[in-house]
N, C-alpha and C positions, 0 to 999 in steps of 0.2 A: 393591826398586828402583823409582824413579819412572819414569813414562813418558818424561820428558825424558832420564834417564840411559840408559834402554834405547835410545832413538832416537839419542843421541849415540854410544853404543857401536857401534850398527849403522853409522852414517855414517862413523865412523872406519875401519871395515873396508871398507865398500863404496865410499866416495869420500873417501880421505884428503886430497885436495886441498881439497874443500869444507870438511871438518872443520878443517883447519889454517887456512884462509883466514878462517874465521868464529870462531876461538877467543875473540876479545874479546866475542862476543855470546852465548856459551853460557849464562852465568849469568843472562842476561836472559830466557831462555825460561821459560815457565810449567812448573812441575813436572808438572802434569797439564793436559790440554786440557779447558777448561770447556765444558760443554754446558748449554743452557737446559733447565729441568726441567719446565715446564708447557706445555700447549698454547697458553695465552695468550702466554707469553714467546716461543715459537717463531713464532707468527703475527706478533707485532709485529716480530720480527727479520726475517722474510721480507718484510714490508712495507718495512722499513728498507733491505733489500738492493735491492728494486725501485727505491726512491727514489734509491739510490746509482748506478744504472746510468749510465755515461758522464758522471759528475759528479765534481768535486773534493770532497774531504772536507768542507771548510767549507760549500760550497753545499749538499751533501747533508744535512748536519746542520741547516742553517737551514730547508730545505724540510720535513724530517721533523718539526721542531718545529711548523711551521705546520700540517702535516697532522694531527698529534696534537691540536692546538688545535681545529681544525674538527671533529674526531671527539669532542669533548667531554672531552679529556684522557686518553682510553684508546683505543688502537688495537686494536679487536676486529672480528671478522667482522660483528657486528651494527652497530657504530658506523660502519664503513666503508660498509656497505650503505645506511645512512640518509642519508649525505652525497651531495648531488647532484654529478654529474660536473663541472659548471661551477664548483662550490665547490672541488673538489679541484684543478682547473686553476688557479684563482685563487691557491691555496696554493703553486703552483709546479710542479705535475706536468704532464707532456705528456699529450696525449690517449691515446697508446699506453700510458703508465704507468697512467693511470686505468683503461683497459681491462684491463690485467694485474691490477690490484688487484681489480677486480670479478670477474675470472675465478678468482682465488685464493679469494675469498669464496664463490663458487658451488660450487667443488669441495670446500671444507671443509664447507659447510652441507649439501650433498647426500650427504656421506659418501664421496665418491670419494677424498678425501685426508684421512688421519689423520696429523697431524704427529708425534704421539708414536710412532706405529708405525714411523716412519723411523729411530728409534733402534735398532730391533731387527733391521734387515736390512743387507745389505752396502752399501758406498758406491755401487757400480754400480747396484744395484737402487733405492736411494733416489734417485739422480740420474735414473734412468729414469722414475720416477713424477713427479718434479718437472718434468722437461723437457716433459712432456705439456701443461703449463699454458701457455696463450697468453702470450707475452711473457717467459717465463723461459728464457733462453739458458744456455749452458754456464757463463759467468762467474758469473752470478747463482746458479746451482745450486751451483757449487763454493765460493763465498764462504759460502753458507748452510750447506753441509756442514761447512766448517772452523770457522766462528765461532758458529754456532747449535747444531749437532749435535755439535761437538767431535770430528769424525771424523779419524782419525790418518793416513789414506793418501790424501790429496787433493792434486792439483797442478793449477794453472790455467794452461794454456799461453797463454790469451788475456789474462792480466793483464799490462799493459805494464810495471808495476814489476818483476815477476818476470822478464819477458823481458829488460829492460835490465840487471838485476842479473846474470843468467846470461851475457849477452853480454859484460859487463865481466869477470866472474870467469873465464870460460873463453876469453876473447879470441875471441869469435865475431863475425861481421859483424853490423852493425845490421840489424834486421828479419829475423833468421834465421827460417827456416821453423819452424812449430810442431812439425813432425815431429822436427826436430833437438832442440828443447827437451824434448819428451816422451821421446825416446830417452835423453837424459841423466838425466832424472828417474826412469827405471825402476829404476836402481840404488839409489835411495833407499827404494823400497818395502820394507816396509809403513809407512814413517815419512815420507812425502812432505810431510805438513803441517808437521812440524817443520823439514824442509829448506827449505820455503817461508818459514817464519817467519825462519829465519836469513838467507835471501836478501833478504827485505824489510828486515831490520835492517841489512845491509851498505849497502843503498841509502839508507836513512834517515840513516845516519851521513854518507854522502858528500854528499848534497844538503841535509841539515839539516832534513828534514821527513818526514812520513809518506808513504811511497811510494804507499800506496793512495789518496792524494789525486789521483793522476794520472788523466787520462781513461782509461777502460778499454773494451775491447770487451765487448759483452754475450754 
């Protein structure tokens, strides 16, 4: 049985309303959650996540392309370290994001952070290690866990796309407290990532674009 099938089976029992409301999106889910395989891939993905903070998808992609260019075509700890802060700012990064990238490079190079090791520990422990880095807030860590590490049980209460989708689906007031969203999400565990993908998909259909292009809280 694929991870998707296992997740959908769980959601059907744990939250029949969510399962039924998202039936049209079940087949669009990935059969397995894809994880980056190498340290280089994980590092580049983490940099991309930082670039995406509080930006729309198109803007984030454009800035990341420029960052990659000034890094010589490869975003690695060594290439980021060589680029002057003002050059990264000219590429479109804020001073805060430049500081975050330099902090990530420092923790990777001094051995404090082994990105591959995050694959072998729990979501909570991986998040705890990442959150220690300056400028990496909950949203950034959660997106990295979902889309770079392929972790199955992640929910981001600070993502506006997820919040709006849940408010619509469960008829909640706009700007419902995070505690309310988290409480609902608990029933989806240990498949909260798949539930999140379904919620994003419902919102993508309704607004006709990638929900994750909305501004998000870090």
